[in-house]
Every structure is written in C-alpha cells, then in structure tokens.
C-alpha positions in Angstrom: 20.6 -20.5 -8.2 17.4 -18.5 -8.5 15.4 -17.8 -5.6 12.0 -17.1 -6.0 9.6 -15.4 -3.5 6.0 -16.8 -3.6 2.8 -16.1 -2.2 -0.1 -17.8 -0.3 -2.5 -14.7 -0.6 -4.8 -16.4 -3.1 -5.2 -19.6 -0.8 -5.6 -17.6 2.2 -8.1 -15.7 0.2 -10.2 -18.6 -1.0 -9.6 -21.5 1.9 -9.2 -19.5 5.3 -11.6 -16.7 4.7 -13.9 -18.0 2.0 -13.8 -14.7 -0.2 -14.3 -15.1 -3.9 -13.8 -11.3 -4.6 -10.2 -9.9 -4.7 -12.0 -6.4 -4.3 -13.4 -7.4 -1.1 -10.3 -9.1 0.3 -8.3 -5.8 -0.7 -10.7 -3.8 1.3 -10.1 -6.0 4.3 -6.4 -5.8 3.9 -6.9 -1.7 3.4 -5.0 -1.9 -0.1 -5.9 -1.0 -3.5 -7.4 -3.9 -5.4 -4.8 -3.5 -8.5 -2.0 -3.7 -5.8 -3.6 -6.7 -4.1 -3.8 -8.4 -7.7 -0.3 -7.9 -8.4 0.8 -9.5 -5.0 -1.3 -12.3 -5.8 0.1 -12.7 -9.4 3.5 -12.4 -7.7 4.3 -9.1 -9.9 5.0 -6.9 -7.1 5.2 -7.4 -3.1 4.7 -5.4 0.0 7.5 -3.6 1.7 8.6 -5.4 5.0 6.3 -3.2 7.7 3.0 -3.5 4.9 3.9 -7.4 5.1 4.1 -7.7 8.8 0.6 -5.4 8.8 -1.1 -7.8 6.7 0.0 -10.7 8.4 -1.2 -9.3 11.6 -4.9 -8.6 9.8 -4.8 -12.2 8.6 -3.8 -13.7 12.1 -0.7 -15.2 10.2 2.9 -15.3 10.1 4.5 -13.3 7.1 6.4 -16.7 6.3 2.8 -18.3 6.3 2.0 -15.5 3.5 5.3 -15.1 1.7 7.9 -17.6 1.5 11.0 -18.5 -0.5 11.4 -21.2 -3.0 
C-alpha cells in the first residue's frame, strides 16, 4: 500500500483567501514563489516546523493543509 501526502494549499489560497496569484500568497507565507509552487504541485513539502508556521499564518491546523491519502 502506498500512502501519499496531499496538499490543500491551492484550495485554501483560492477559496479562503481569494488570492489568485501564487506569488502574492508565497509572499504572505514568506517563502520563495518556486518553493510555494512546488508545495502546491506536491513536488516537495515543508519541514515540520515550517509546516506549523504556515498553518499558524493561515489560521489552520497542519492536518487541514496537508493530509495522508
């Protein structure tokens, strides 16, 4: 069985914050645009401490942003 880590950043960016621009959202999270884009595309993931910091900035739980499928 393969377990995948999935990401809801795009959904959060578009629905909760109504921000179309990845660059603008990356600035809000204080990360490079390419890093944010890779997270959104699920090509990479933040380390645990950064994931908690991002969750705090978005007023979400880490499990509301990243989850196992």
